[in-house]
All heavy atoms as an XYZ file, in Angstrom:
626
protein
N     -10.770    -13.326      8.311
C     -10.562    -11.855      8.331
C     -11.863    -11.196      8.412
O     -12.770    -11.346      7.549
C      -9.816    -11.545      7.051
C      -9.736    -10.028      6.812
S      -8.816     -9.655      5.238
C      -7.169    -10.073      5.824
N     -12.105    -10.368      9.424
C     -13.347     -9.603      9.442
C     -13.457     -8.643      8.272
O     -12.499     -8.349      7.614
C     -13.287     -8.829     10.794
C     -11.963     -9.044     11.322
C     -11.198    -10.089     10.525
N     -14.658     -8.096      8.081
C     -14.801     -7.135      6.996
C     -13.907     -5.974      7.148
O     -13.474     -5.618      8.329
C     -16.298     -6.748      6.905
O     -16.679     -6.061      8.097
N     -13.608     -5.276      6.106
C     -12.698     -4.204      6.154
C     -13.303     -2.957      6.928
O     -14.505     -2.800      6.862
C     -12.257     -3.775      4.726
O     -13.311     -3.222      4.001
N     -12.474     -2.154      7.523
C     -13.011     -0.992      8.234
C     -13.804     -0.058      7.313
O     -14.687      0.633      7.869
C     -11.699     -0.323      8.757
C     -10.641     -1.395      8.665
C     -10.986     -2.302      7.601
N     -13.453     -0.070      6.107
C     -14.209      0.928      5.230
C     -15.328      0.219      4.440
O     -15.755      0.689      3.370
C     -13.240      1.555      4.163
C     -12.505      0.572      3.331
O     -12.445     -0.627      3.595
O     -11.940      1.111      2.342
N     -15.843     -0.881      5.012
C     -16.861     -1.747      4.306
C     -18.154     -0.840      4.007
O     -18.686     -0.927      2.903
C     -17.292     -2.949      5.182
N     -18.594     -0.035      4.906
C     -19.780      0.841      4.684
C     -19.594      1.700      3.469
O     -20.479      1.799      2.674
C     -20.110      1.650      6.003
N     -18.451      2.351      3.397
C     -18.196      3.295      2.285
C     -18.178      2.438      0.966
O     -18.764      2.838      0.003
C     -16.925      3.934      2.485
C     -16.529      4.918      1.390
C     -15.154      5.649      1.640
O     -14.775      5.755      2.824
O     -14.590      6.077      0.629
N     -17.522      1.323      0.978
C     -17.391      0.510     -0.208
C     -18.782      0.077     -0.770
O     -19.132      0.067     -1.877
C     -16.470     -0.678     -0.040
C     -15.028     -0.381      0.033
C     -14.211     -1.640      0.195
C     -12.690     -1.327      0.180
N     -11.929     -2.589      0.348
N     -19.604     -0.372      0.280
C     -20.954     -0.851     -0.100
C     -21.773      0.186     -0.617
O     -22.470      0.036     -1.668
C     -21.568     -1.606      1.151
C     -20.761     -2.934      1.365
C     -23.021     -1.861      0.902
C     -21.091     -3.576      2.670
N     -21.774      1.395     -0.120
C     -22.552      2.553     -0.555
C     -22.118      2.847     -1.982
O     -22.928      3.078     -2.887
C     -22.447      3.753      0.344
C     -23.246      3.692      1.592
C     -23.246      5.075      2.332
N     -21.909      5.586      2.564
C     -21.305      5.434      3.874
N     -21.876      4.770      4.775
N     -20.055      5.914      4.010
N     -20.771      2.902     -2.247
C     -20.315      3.218     -3.609
C     -20.731      2.116     -4.624
O     -21.122      2.541     -5.763
C     -18.768      3.270     -3.537
C     -18.211      4.536     -2.864
C     -16.713      4.532     -2.681
O     -16.082      3.551     -3.102
O     -16.233      5.528     -2.067
N     -20.641      0.797     -4.195
C     -20.991     -0.228     -5.110
C     -22.508     -0.196     -5.447
O     -22.868     -0.445     -6.636
C     -20.635     -1.570     -4.567
C     -19.124     -1.731     -4.659
C     -18.641     -3.048     -4.036
C     -17.180     -3.220     -3.964
N     -16.787     -4.605     -3.576
N     -23.354      0.118     -4.399
C     -24.786      0.206     -4.645
C     -25.081      1.438     -5.670
O     -25.798      1.244     -6.674
C     -25.580      0.458     -3.388
C     -25.814     -0.787     -2.591
C     -26.239     -0.427     -1.114
C     -26.826     -1.701     -3.184
N     -24.434      2.575     -5.442
C     -24.609      3.687     -6.278
C     -24.147      3.464     -7.685
O     -24.858      3.846     -8.663
C     -23.904      4.949     -5.710
N     -23.128      2.671     -7.856
C     -22.600      2.353     -9.145
C     -23.297      1.182     -9.857
O     -22.962      0.848    -10.981
C     -21.090      2.062     -9.058
N     -24.183      0.534     -9.095
C     -24.898     -0.633     -9.664
C     -24.079     -1.928     -9.650
O     -24.473     -2.861    -10.260
N     -23.002     -1.949     -8.923
C     -22.167     -3.207     -8.815
C     -22.672     -4.173     -7.841
O     -22.270     -5.372     -7.803
C     -20.750     -2.781     -8.589
C     -20.164     -2.019     -9.672
C     -18.626     -1.872     -9.720
N     -18.046     -1.822     -8.381
C     -17.458     -0.657     -7.863
N     -17.435      0.428     -8.520
N     -16.945     -0.733     -6.663
N     -23.576     -3.674     -6.976
C     -24.258     -4.570     -6.064
C     -25.804     -4.552     -6.421
O     -26.259     -3.481     -6.803
C     -24.100     -4.224     -4.567
C     -22.698     -4.510     -4.037
C     -22.654     -4.100     -2.558
C     -22.434     -5.999     -4.073
N     -26.485     -5.614     -6.217
C     -27.987     -5.589     -6.671
C     -28.802     -4.872     -5.550
O     -28.346     -4.706     -4.507
C     -28.292     -7.138     -6.663
C     -27.383     -7.730     -5.564
C     -26.132     -6.937     -5.760
N     -30.042     -4.612     -6.033
C     -31.025     -4.052     -5.071
C     -31.216     -5.205     -4.007
O     -30.971     -6.314     -4.212
C     -32.333     -3.854     -5.761
C     -32.289     -2.661     -6.687
O     -31.495     -1.762     -6.505
O     -33.142     -2.717     -7.546
N     -31.689     -4.767     -2.822
C     -31.920     -5.706     -1.778
C     -32.997     -6.581     -2.160
O     -33.974     -6.272     -2.817
C     -32.285     -4.897     -0.493
C     -32.741     -5.907      0.567
C     -31.109     -4.047      0.012
N     -32.808     -7.912     -1.848
C     -33.809     -8.884     -2.217
C     -33.130    -10.145     -2.800
O     -31.891    -10.143     -2.909
N     -33.876    -11.085     -3.153
C     -33.402    -12.315     -3.582
C     -33.335    -13.377     -2.593
O     -33.938    -13.252     -1.546
N     -32.602    -14.490     -2.826
C     -32.575    -15.603     -1.898
C     -31.249    -15.576     -1.131
O     -30.151    -15.388     -1.815
C     -32.697    -16.941     -2.680
C     -34.035    -16.890     -3.426
C     -32.628    -18.120     -1.734
C     -34.097    -18.064     -4.507
N     -31.245    -15.721      0.164
C     -29.945    -15.658      0.989
C     -29.795    -17.047      1.629
O     -30.754    -17.513      2.296
C     -30.120    -14.516      2.006
O     -30.392    -13.339      1.354
C     -28.814    -14.354      2.752
N     -28.591    -17.514      1.591
C     -28.195    -18.678      2.339
C     -27.037    -18.284      3.214
O     -26.235    -17.294      2.823
C     -27.691    -19.744      1.363
C     -28.622    -20.081      0.340
C     -28.607    -19.434     -0.955
C     -29.612    -21.058      0.533
C     -29.544    -19.814     -1.953
C     -30.536    -21.456     -0.401
C     -30.501    -20.715     -1.665
N     -26.847    -18.942      4.309
C     -25.691    -18.790      5.271
C     -24.968    -20.039      5.518
O     -25.583    -21.161      5.542
C     -26.227    -18.146      6.563
N     -23.691    -19.907      5.632
C     -22.857    -21.088      5.909
C     -21.479    -20.663      6.415
O     -21.214    -19.515      6.711
N     -20.664    -21.618      6.379
C     -19.209    -21.413      6.874
C     -18.482    -20.736      5.715
O     -18.717    -21.037      4.549
C     -18.605    -22.747      7.208
C     -17.157    -22.604      7.570
C     -19.318    -23.470      8.320
N     -17.640    -19.833      6.076
C     -16.845    -19.053      5.047
C     -16.011    -20.099      4.246
O     -15.572    -21.144      4.686
N     -15.902    -19.723      2.994
C     -15.180    -20.529      1.934
C     -13.878    -19.964      1.468
O     -13.221    -20.588      0.629
C     -16.077    -20.908      0.853
O     -16.413    -19.618      0.215
C     -17.364    -21.590      1.193
N     -13.487    -18.753      2.033
C     -12.272    -18.164      1.523
C     -12.562    -17.238      0.314
O     -11.609    -16.573     -0.159
N     -13.774    -17.232     -0.185
C     -14.169    -16.375     -1.327
C     -14.043    -14.891     -0.858
O     -14.176    -14.552      0.360
C     -15.561    -16.678     -1.761
C     -15.726    -18.065     -2.429
C     -15.041    -18.241     -3.766
O     -14.986    -17.200     -4.495
O     -14.572    -19.413     -4.022
N     -13.971    -13.981     -1.832
C     -13.838    -12.590     -1.553
C     -15.304    -12.076     -1.275
O     -16.282    -12.375     -2.087
C     -13.230    -11.867     -2.691
C     -11.786    -12.330     -2.913
C     -13.223    -10.368     -2.460
C     -10.819    -12.112     -1.796
N     -15.396    -11.262     -0.313
C     -16.672    -10.590      0.019
C     -17.059     -9.519     -1.094
O     -16.142     -8.776     -1.363
C     -16.609     -9.980      1.421
S     -18.096     -8.883      1.875
N     -18.222     -9.644     -1.655
C     -18.474     -8.680     -2.654
C     -18.786     -7.285     -2.048
O     -18.847     -6.247     -2.778
C     -19.752     -9.077     -3.403
C     -19.465    -10.242     -4.327
O     -19.835    -11.423     -3.971
N     -18.910    -10.019     -5.455
N     -18.953     -7.177     -0.683
C     -19.138     -5.889     -0.099
C     -17.855     -5.170      0.171
O     -17.727     -4.054     -0.217
N     -16.877     -5.855      0.859
C     -15.659     -5.189      1.313
C     -14.405     -5.594      0.634
O     -13.381     -5.146      0.984
C     -15.615     -5.266      2.904
S     -15.157     -6.914      3.365
N     -14.518     -6.564     -0.245
C     -13.359     -7.004     -1.033
C     -12.262     -7.777     -0.202
O     -11.113     -7.711     -0.597
C     -12.727     -5.845     -1.799
C     -13.748     -5.318     -2.737
O     -14.533     -5.951     -3.362
O     -13.686     -4.006     -2.868
N     -12.657     -8.349      0.962
C     -11.710     -9.248      1.729
C     -12.197    -10.593      1.786
O     -13.393    -10.823      1.724
C     -11.450     -8.580      3.098
O     -12.757     -8.613      3.874
C     -10.926     -7.131      3.070
N     -11.340    -11.596      2.007
C     -11.780    -12.894      2.108
C     -12.676    -13.255      3.304
O     -12.532    -12.677      4.348
C     -10.449    -13.675      2.209
C      -9.356    -12.844      1.860
C      -9.850    -11.445      2.103
N     -13.606    -14.182      3.156
C     -14.449    -14.666      4.214
C     -13.914    -16.047      4.685
O     -14.050    -17.011      3.917
C     -15.916    -14.789      3.661
C     -16.401    -13.495      3.045
C     -16.898    -15.254      4.840
C     -17.724    -13.657      2.231
N     -13.291    -16.000      5.766
C     -12.572    -17.197      6.234
C     -13.496    -18.258      6.828
O     -14.627    -17.984      7.172
C     -11.537    -16.750      7.275
C     -10.523    -15.656      6.787
C      -9.593    -15.272      7.847
C      -9.804    -16.111      5.474
N     -12.934    -19.396      7.018
C     -13.733    -20.573      7.493
C     -14.275    -20.332      8.883
O     -15.330    -20.922      9.173
C     -12.813    -21.792      7.522
N     -13.675    -19.521      9.705
C     -14.136    -19.303     11.037
C     -15.250    -18.167     11.054
O     -15.750    -17.852     12.100
C     -13.024    -18.957     12.043
C     -12.212    -17.748     11.702
C     -11.020    -18.109     10.800
O     -10.906    -19.225     10.287
O     -10.153    -17.177     10.674
N     -15.602    -17.669      9.859
C     -16.654    -16.634      9.778
C     -17.888    -17.161      9.086
O     -17.786    -18.167      8.383
C     -16.116    -15.495      8.949
C     -14.905    -14.831      9.580
C     -14.322    -13.759      8.698
O     -13.935    -14.037      7.623
O     -14.320    -12.607      9.247
N     -18.999    -16.523      9.248
C     -20.206    -16.835      8.559
C     -20.178    -16.094      7.242
O     -19.727    -15.049      7.074
C     -21.447    -16.323      9.361
C     -21.814    -17.081     10.554
S     -22.208    -18.743     10.285
C     -23.639    -18.692      9.317
N     -20.553    -16.839      6.199
C     -20.663    -16.349      4.810
C     -22.048    -16.303      4.377
O     -22.831    -17.295      4.522
C     -19.864    -17.222      3.939
C     -19.871    -16.841      2.499
C     -18.975    -17.672      1.606
O     -17.800    -17.789      1.920
O     -19.443    -18.247      0.639
N     -22.560    -15.201      3.903
C     -23.928    -15.155      3.418
C     -23.824    -15.091      1.887
O     -23.104    -14.192      1.304
C     -24.603    -13.883      3.992
C     -24.944    -14.044      5.435
C     -23.929    -13.871      6.447
C     -26.249    -14.341      5.723
C     -24.338    -14.048      7.717
C     -26.607    -14.584      7.150
C     -25.649    -14.481      8.176
O     -25.887    -14.679      9.415
N     -24.571    -15.963      1.250
C     -24.563    -15.998     -0.240
C     -25.949    -15.509     -0.687
O     -26.994    -16.133     -0.213
C     -24.318    -17.408     -0.697
C     -24.374    -17.481     -2.266
C     -22.925    -17.938     -0.177
N     -25.998    -14.524     -1.511
C     -27.248    -13.957     -1.958
C     -27.354    -14.249     -3.502
O     -26.437    -13.923     -4.217
C     -27.242    -12.386     -1.701
C     -28.540    -11.831     -2.323
C     -27.239    -12.116     -0.225
N     -28.437    -14.857     -3.805
C     -28.736    -14.985     -5.271
C     -29.705    -13.906     -5.660
O     -30.848    -13.956     -5.144
C     -29.369    -16.418     -5.511
C     -29.562    -16.591     -7.095
C     -30.143    -17.908     -7.441
O     -29.537    -18.978     -7.007
O     -31.160    -17.956     -8.124
N     -29.287    -12.943     -6.447
C     -30.035    -11.848     -6.761
C     -31.194    -12.108     -7.726
O     -31.108    -13.283     -8.255
C     -29.143    -10.728     -7.389
N     -32.161    -11.356     -7.862
C     -33.219    -11.600     -8.727
C     -32.787    -11.930    -10.142
O     -33.470    -12.699    -10.915
C     -34.296    -10.451     -8.717
C     -34.964    -10.376     -7.374
C     -36.009     -9.284     -7.351
N     -36.555     -9.153     -6.063
C     -36.358     -8.090     -5.247
N     -35.508     -7.213     -5.494
N     -36.885     -8.092     -4.050
N     -31.658    -11.348    -10.561
C     -31.223    -11.553    -11.883
C     -30.274    -12.723    -12.083
O     -29.546    -13.056    -13.037
C     -30.465    -10.366    -12.463
C     -29.247     -9.972    -11.677
O     -28.762    -10.662    -10.852
O     -28.721     -8.886    -11.999
N     -30.201    -13.570    -10.971
C     -29.490    -14.827    -10.869
C     -27.980    -14.732    -10.622
O     -27.249    -15.733    -10.530
C     -29.719    -15.683    -12.071
C     -31.104    -16.090    -12.384
C     -31.553    -17.051    -11.248
N     -32.482    -17.984    -11.792
C     -33.275    -18.755    -11.025
N     -33.193    -18.485     -9.762
N     -34.059    -19.623    -11.486
N     -27.493    -13.498    -10.422
C     -26.051    -13.280    -10.102
C     -25.891    -13.692     -8.611
O     -26.912    -13.559     -7.818
C     -25.624    -11.883    -10.255
C     -25.542    -11.424    -11.695
C     -25.023     -9.987    -11.809
N     -26.100     -9.104    -11.220
C     -25.753     -7.873    -10.902
N     -24.580     -7.330    -10.997
N     -26.696     -7.032    -10.343
N     -24.805    -14.193     -8.306
C     -24.456    -14.632     -6.828
C     -23.503    -13.662     -6.208
O     -22.481    -13.288     -6.851
C     -23.944    -16.045     -6.844
O     -24.958    -16.895     -7.436
C     -23.673    -16.481     -5.431
N     -23.770    -13.287     -4.967
C     -22.962    -12.366     -4.271
C     -22.650    -13.032     -2.902
O     -23.476    -13.635     -2.295
C     -23.579    -10.992     -4.029
C     -23.876    -10.306     -5.328
C     -25.006    -10.590     -6.027
C     -22.925     -9.421     -5.857
C     -25.304     -9.946     -7.254
C     -23.202     -8.815     -7.053
C     -24.335     -9.068     -7.762
N     -21.411    -12.807     -2.323
C     -20.991    -13.359     -1.053
C     -20.709    -12.194     -0.096
O     -20.085    -11.234     -0.560
C     -19.803    -14.230     -1.168
C     -20.125    -15.475     -1.857
C     -18.879    -16.350     -2.179
N     -19.175    -17.793     -2.378
C     -19.881    -18.280     -3.361
N     -20.424    -17.437     -4.260
N     -20.092    -19.613     -3.579
N     -21.076    -12.325      1.156
C     -20.839    -11.245      2.128
C     -20.526    -11.809      3.474
O     -20.901    -12.890      3.834
C     -22.175    -10.429      2.346
C     -22.682     -9.762      1.113
C     -23.727    -10.288      0.363
C     -22.252     -8.509      0.842
C     -24.263     -9.611     -0.679
C     -22.756     -7.769     -0.327
C     -23.717     -8.275     -1.024
N     -19.704    -11.013      4.160
C     -19.569    -11.126      5.661
C     -20.924    -10.837      6.261
O     -21.719    -10.132      5.717
C     -18.477    -10.223      6.216
C     -17.111    -10.469      5.777
N     -16.497     -9.782      4.850
C     -16.182    -11.308      6.311
C     -15.278    -10.139      4.641
N     -15.026    -11.117      5.550
N     -21.079    -11.247      7.583
C     -22.353    -10.897      8.232
C     -22.492     -9.369      8.305
O     -23.568     -8.899      8.087
C     -22.402    -11.594      9.601
C     -23.833    -11.318     10.193
C     -21.308    -11.133     10.563
C     -24.099    -12.166     11.408
N     -21.390     -8.607      8.705
C     -21.497     -7.183      8.813
C     -21.900     -6.608      7.395
O     -22.619     -5.625      7.349
C     -20.187     -6.669      9.362
C     -20.176     -5.209      9.361
C     -18.918     -4.596     10.106
N     -18.855     -3.214     10.092
C     -17.982     -2.577      9.338
N     -17.103     -3.108      8.608
N     -18.048     -1.179      9.392
N     -21.238     -7.160      6.374
C     -21.443     -6.546      5.096
C     -22.799     -6.829      4.574
O     -23.410     -5.992      3.858
C     -20.398     -7.102      4.074
S     -18.747     -6.568      4.540
N     -23.367     -8.001      4.765
C     -24.763     -8.259      4.305
C     -25.755     -7.336      5.026
O     -26.725     -6.828      4.387
C     -25.171     -9.728      4.441
C     -25.552    -10.102      5.923
C     -26.213    -10.115      3.494
N     -25.523     -7.030      6.298
C     -26.376     -6.160      7.009
C     -26.277     -4.778      6.487
O     -27.229     -4.010      6.222
C     -26.103     -6.164      8.576
C     -26.798     -5.024      9.311
C     -26.498     -7.488      9.151
N     -24.984     -4.239      6.232
C     -24.834     -2.917      5.642
C     -25.442     -2.877      4.241
O     -26.149     -1.827      3.904
C     -23.322     -2.632      5.533
C     -22.641     -2.356      6.813
C     -21.093     -2.370      6.603
C     -23.078     -1.104      7.463
N     -25.374     -3.925      3.433
C     -25.947     -3.920      2.086
C     -27.455     -3.814      2.170
O     -28.063     -3.050      1.500
C     -25.565     -5.220      1.484
C     -26.339     -5.565      0.145
C     -26.299     -4.924     -0.948
C     -27.337     -6.618      0.039
N     -27.212     -5.474     -1.916
C     -27.714     -6.584     -1.312
C     -27.695     -7.566      0.867
C     -28.658     -7.484     -1.773
C     -28.726     -8.564      0.370
C     -29.085     -8.450     -1.010
N     -28.038     -4.550      3.214
C     -29.519     -4.386      3.346
C     -29.950     -3.023      3.775
O     -30.856     -2.420      3.349
C     -29.966     -5.474      4.417
C     -29.857     -6.914      3.837
C     -30.097     -7.942      4.876
O     -29.948     -7.685      6.108
N     -30.495     -9.138      4.464
N     -29.137     -2.480      4.771
C     -29.589     -1.107      5.315
C     -29.433     -0.099      4.114
O     -30.411      0.677      3.869
C     -28.667     -0.751      6.474
C     -29.022     -1.608      7.684
C     -28.773      0.723      6.790
C     -27.998     -1.499      8.801
N     -28.336     -0.002      3.490
C     -28.060      0.991      2.461
C     -28.838      0.728      1.162
O     -29.358      1.675      0.570
C     -26.579      1.132      2.137
C     -25.756      1.616      3.214
C     -24.606      0.915      3.630
C     -26.057      2.692      3.940
C     -23.830      1.366      4.667
C     -25.354      3.253      5.008
C     -24.223      2.546      5.363
O     -23.515      2.964      6.430
N     -29.109     -0.534      0.896
C     -30.019     -0.819     -0.200
C     -31.472     -0.366     -0.018
O     -32.084      0.153     -0.910
N     -31.895     -0.482      1.220
C     -33.320     -0.142      1.485
C     -33.350      1.435      1.539
O     -34.366      2.041      1.074
C     -33.678     -0.637      2.908
C     -33.989     -2.104      2.826
C     -34.379     -2.668      4.138
O     -34.157     -1.986      5.240
N     -34.802     -3.939      4.166
N     -32.346      2.070      2.049
C     -32.323      3.597      2.061
C     -32.362      4.140      0.604
O     -33.058      5.100      0.330
C     -31.137      4.080      2.709
C     -31.182      4.002      4.177
C     -29.896      4.597      4.844
N     -29.895      4.468      6.251
C     -28.822      4.686      7.026
N     -27.798      5.179      6.451
N     -28.868      4.427      8.322
N     -31.661      3.429     -0.262
C     -31.724      3.855     -1.682
C     -33.029      3.705     -2.339
O     -33.288      4.366     -3.354
N     -33.823      2.800     -1.807
C     -35.167      2.667     -2.348
C     -36.208      3.485     -1.655
O     -37.420      3.231     -1.856
C     -35.542      1.182     -2.336
C     -34.650      0.281     -3.272
C     -34.826     -1.142     -3.172
N     -36.201     -1.665     -2.660
C     -36.449     -2.839     -2.283
N     -35.460     -3.715     -2.210
N     -37.613     -3.137     -1.922
N     -35.714      4.360     -0.790
C     -36.693      5.229     -0.101
C     -37.368      4.655      1.099
O     -38.394      5.109      1.615
N     -36.767      3.544      1.586
C     -37.340      2.943      2.803
C     -36.712      3.451      4.047
O     -35.675      3.943      4.152
C     -37.148      1.393      2.730
C     -37.826      0.812      1.577
S     -37.571     -0.973      1.565
C     -38.796     -1.476      0.430
């Protein structure tokens, strides 16, 4: 299932609320595992790429490719970049 159509809005809201970490940390990519995307709240299926981010505070987040890019873009904007 691709990321939800309202992924950008959800990611902006989660960043503003502190439910997603600042951009940074360690990122791994692999085959989707069916886990829920922390960006858009939809499953990341086996035929999709799954990006796993270990935040600086050691929390783990999973994203679709589109959602990880949106997270990076909006996270950098929030930091004045």
